[in-house]
N, C-alpha and C positions, 0 to 999 in steps of 0.2 A: 701234680697234685692232686686228690679225689676232694672233691668241694663235698658236696653227699645232697643234702637239702638247705636252704638259706630256712633262719632263723628270726633275716627279717628283709625285708625290702621298699624301697622310695624310689625316686623318679629319674635318681641317677646309678643307682648301685644295689646292688645285691647284698647281702651279709651271710657270712659261714662261719663256722667253729672248728678248725680242723687243730688236732695235737694237742689243746689248746690254750690254741692262740684263735684272734681275730681276723679275721680274711674279709676284704671289701674288694667286690669286684666289679667294676664301673662297668655300664652300657660300651660295647663298642661303636655307638656312633659320638661316642664324646672325643672333644678336641687333643689332641696327643699334645702330654704334659697334665691332664687334669690329674691327679694322682699325687704327680712328684708336689704339685700347688699347692692340692688338700695337704697335703705329707706335713710339706715348708708350715704352710700355716699352722697344724697339729704341734710340730716342734716348738713353733716360737711362740705360740702358746704355755707351752711346759714352761719353757729356756723363762717365762717371765712369771712363772708358781701358780700356776692356775694349772687344776685338776685337773690332766688330761692324761690317755691310755698312752702309752710309750710308743711310738714310731720303733717297728723292726726291720721293717723292708718294703721297700716300694719296686714291682717288677712287672711280669706280664703272668701270666695263667689264660691257657689255652688260646692266644691272641689278646687277650684283654688285660688292659690295667687294672692294676690289681695295688693295694696297699692291706698290709701284713702289721698287726696291733698288737699290743698284751689284750687279752683277754680280761675286764676287769667284774669282780665279781657282784654281785647284788642284782636288784629289782628299781628298774625306773622310779621317778615322785610319782609321775602319772598313774605305774600299777597299784600304789601305795593308796592315794587318793580313791581311786578307784572301789579300792576295798574299805573303805575306809573316806566318808565325803566329808563325817566331822571334826576331819584333821585338814581339810580345804585350808584356813588359816595358816596353821603350821606350818604348812609345805609351802603354799604358795609366797611365804616372807621369804625362808628358807629359799627359795631361788631366786627372789629378788635381789637378798641381800652378794648371792652370787652374779647375776648379771651386773649387779651395781660395782665388783668387783673388776669382771671384764671390761668395761667402759671406762675404768681409771689407767685406762691400758693406751700406749699410745701406739697406733699400726702404722707406721711410716713405709713400711715394705710394704702395703697389704696395697690388695687393687683396688681404687676411690671408690667409695661406693655411686655417688656420684656415673662411672663410666659404668660400674653394672645397669645403676637404676637405667640409663638411657637405652642401654644395648635393650632390658628387657620391653623397656614400654615398644622402644623402634621392630620388635618381633612378635607383640603382642598383636595376633592374628583378628581377635573383636572391638579393638581399638581403632576408632574413623584415624582420619588422618589430621582431621582438626582439634577429637582429644586427644591425639598425639602432640601437638601442637602448643597447645595449653600444658600437660601435663611436664611436657619438655621445657617450656617458660615457668613456671612452678618452680621445680627443680632449679633453674637458674638461679633464683629469686634467693633458696636457702643457702645456707652459711655452709661453707667448704671446712670440715674437720677432718679428724683423722683420727677418733678414736675408737678402740676393738671394737668391733660389734660383731657376734654370732651370723646373724641372717637366720638363725633357724632356731630360735632361745624358745626351747615350752619345760612342760614337765614331764615328756617323754621323750629328752632328751639329756637327763639328768638321772645318773645313776643311782644308787645309796647303798654302800657298802659300809669298809671304815669310816668314810667320810665320801662325799661325794664327788664322783667323774663327772665333766662335762665332755660328750660326743658330738658326732656327727658336724665339723666344720667348713664342711663344701662352700658354705654361704659367707664366710665371713668373710669381711672388710672392712675399709678402715671410711668409718662417716662419722655423723651426727647419732648420739645414743639417743635421741629423742626418732629417728627413725629406724632407731632396730627395738623399741620400746614397740612402737604403733606396728609391728611388724609382730610382734608376740601375742600384742593387742588381737589383731586379725585373727589370728590362730588360733586364740583363747571361741571366739566371738561366734568362730564354727562350730563351736559346740555347745557353750555353753557360754551365755552371757553372765548370768551370776559369777562365775569363777572368770569373764575380762575385766566386770570392772572390782572384783575384789582385787586383781593383780594389778588394774592404771590407777588403783585409790591406793595400795601400799609401795609403788613406787615413786608416786608421785609428793605423797609424803614423805618417806626416806631421802629422796634425792632434792624437794626442793620446785621440781620439775610445775611446771602450771600442766594440764589440763589440756588445757587449751593448747599451745606451742605442741604437745605432741598429736594431737588431731590435726593439726597445720600436714603433717606427710600423712594423713591418710590416702587421697588422692594417688598420690605419687605410689605408695606402695600397693596399695588395690590395684592401681592401674600394673605396675611392674609385676603382679603373681600370676593376671592373666597369659604370662607370658609361657610360663611353668606348666599349664595342663592339668593340674591337678585332677582327678577323675572326684576325688571326694570332697574338688571346691564348689560351690555354686555360684558360677561366673555372672550370673545377671543380679546378684547382690554385689558383685566387686564394679561393673557398671552404675550400681547406682551410686557406690561411694564417688566415682570416679564425676556421672555424673555432678554431683554437689559442687563441685569445683567451678563445672560454667554457669549455676544457677546463683554460685555467689558472683561470678565474674557479670 
């Protein structure tokens, strides 16, 4: 299969358009089964009525794991917002409604969020052993839930065409929706505190969650994100959030 140039690249994969289909090719160092597990998550989300791309095939291309899925026509809500920031409230409210629909779904078959976060915290090189211990103790105190959590939910993972389609399910897990909400909030704060606060206000108002309850997840999610090695992320600011846990203690 001739891939050409990627249309997008992330931490785990590059994305191509081939014969009017989307081809997601994963990094070669990822564990065997990564593509199958992501495809399984996406199929599950689709079976629950969520608007996600249909999986056409799970295969290998030049020895690398790959998923072939339907191409969704449209543009991301993030791109739309960049064109007209006056519509921030409209697009953010739309996204919150979609995220709440995700959180209403039980995800028994998915990896528990607590297991995923434990693994991430354990491999975060910038965390000291005492910080890891404190974060894991905090995680152990949190309620165990099995809500479907996207794990990377933001406006650039929502494509609007005839409707709105949710993409990029690689980080999905079964856990506490408040952790998923904080993760989204943290991603937005990287670019715009105003947008982040708008998001959090809308989600809390619509769901009845308190901001304080969402913020309880802050050090855990920030510590886990340190394991991801995202070049655009400021690891010092994540460490500041983690350090607030010890200050409260």
